[in-house]
N, C-alpha and C positions, 0 to 999 in steps of 0.2 A: 504493501500500499503506500508506503513511502517512496520509495521508486516510481512507482507513477504518480504521485503529486509531484516529485520532484521534475519528473518529465515535462507535467501539463505548464507548472510555475515555467520552466523554461522555455515552453515552446510559445505560452499565450501570451506575451510581448511581441514576437511574430506574425500571429496571426492579426493582432489587433493593429498591426500596421498595414495590412492591408487594406485596399481600398474596395468600394464596394459602390453598383454607379448611383449616382445622383438623382435621385427620382424629384423629376420636376414636370409640370403638365406642360402643354403647347403656349397655354393662356401666359403661364411664368419667364417661357423663352421668349415668347412675340414681345412682352413688356422690360426684359431687361436688353433686348438687340437693338446695337447701335447700326447693323446692318444686315439688311436681307437677300439673298441673293441665290440665282438659280444656278448649278454649277456640276460639274461631275469630277469625279475622282479619275487622274489620270496616271497618276505615278505616288508610289509608297516609301518611304525611307527611314532611316532610325539615325540619330544624332546621339554620339555619346557625352560624357558630361562635361568632354575637351570639346564639343561641338563638331565631332569629326563625324562624317558618314560613314556607317556600317553597311556592307550588303550582304553581311550574313543572315540566312534566314534562321538561324538558332538564335540571334541575338534578342535578348529577352526585356522586357520593362517590369517594373515592379517597384516597391518602397526598397529605398539605397541602392537603388543600380546603377542611379543617373542617367538611364537611357531615356530616348522619349521618341515615339513613330510619329510621324507627321505624314498627313495626307498632302498632296500635290493638287488641289483643286482649281481646276480650269470655270473662268466665270463665263457662263453662254448669257446672263442678263441680271441687271440689279435691278432691284425693286424699291429696297429703299437703302438709304444712307445715311449718314452724318460727317463723313468725311468728304473733302474738295475732289478727292482724286479717288479711284477704285481702282487695285492693280487687276491686270486679266487673268492672274493667277494668284492664290493663297496660300499661304502654308498653314494646316491644320493639325497642332497638335494634339494626341490622343493623351487620354489622363494616365501620365505615367506613372500613376501608382496602381495601374489596374496591371494583371498580368496577361501580356501576350507575347508574343514572339514575331519577329518579323514575319516570316514566312508564313505564320497564321493569318494577319493582315494582309500580306501580298496577295494570299490566295481568294480571300475575299473580295478583293476588287481585279481578280483575273475578269475577263472577258469583257465586253462591250460596257463602258459604261456607262449608267443610267443615271439621269439628273436627279437632280433631291434640291432640296430648299434648305441652304445653308443660314443660319442666325449666327450673326459674329458680333464682337463689339471691341471698344475700343480701334486705337490707332495701329495696331499690328494685328488686327482682324483676327483676334481668338475666340476659341469657343465661349457662349454665354455662361456655360458651366463647367467642369470637369468632365468630358465624356457625352454631355449635350449639347449638339450646335445644328443637328440636321432632321429633317424630318422627310415626309412624301411632299409629292408636289398635290396630291389631293387636299393638304392642310393648307395651301396657300391663300383661298379668301378667308379663311376664318384667322390667320396670322397676319396677314394685312388689314383688315379691319381693325383688329386688336392693338396692333402697331400704330395706325393711324389715330388711335387716341390716347398713345401714349406721348409726355411731353418731349420724346426724344426726338419724333419723326420732323426731319427736315424737309429729306428730297423723297417723296413717294412718285411712283410709276404709278399713273393713273390706271391704266390697263391693268394692274396686277389684281384689280377685286373690280366686283361690281358695283358696289357703291361709292360712287367717288362724294358723296357728300359727308363720306366720315372723313374724307381727307382735310381736312381743316387747313387753312395758309398756304395749302398747296402753290399756288399760282404766286405768291409772295416769297416762297420758298425757292420755286423754277428761276425766278428770277436774282438767286444770291448764288446759282451755281457758275461758273465759269463757263462760257460758250461751249470750250473743248472737253468738260467733264460729260458736259449733255451728250456731245455727239460719242464719246465712249459708250457712256449707257443705254443707247439704244439701238 
């Protein structure tokens, strides 16, 4: 019995440092988003704590490992953003505390890249929460309605949902954008 307790006490801190996926509704994701775009994963890579890229399919992420798997997302269309410019491709890091291997994530993204709705925040276009950053395109109308009512809403593509009345101050926001940014997002 003493051995069991000793092993349990030794292993418990390791298990406690593991990460579980954050539970967040699409409503919460829309309210926290600074940027909403349609995109598709075109590449997956892993960087270590020294920010060196690794192509080892067995390389793993998890607590204390210092590795981060990144999705290279090609942006097809920007639906909403607080940024003056939106890059044509963004690097979206997966939750580095989750236990993944590079090969596992690469396998999940093999084949034709399907478009999804990406909800990101900040100037670095990071996930709205660790591990929570994309939903299916079937959620677009709902997400855009919620986003349009948030104080973060600045540039909103009025074709992104049917109810343009909810896009308050859209004309004013569009005038603030630089002409070159408008061309990039269309």
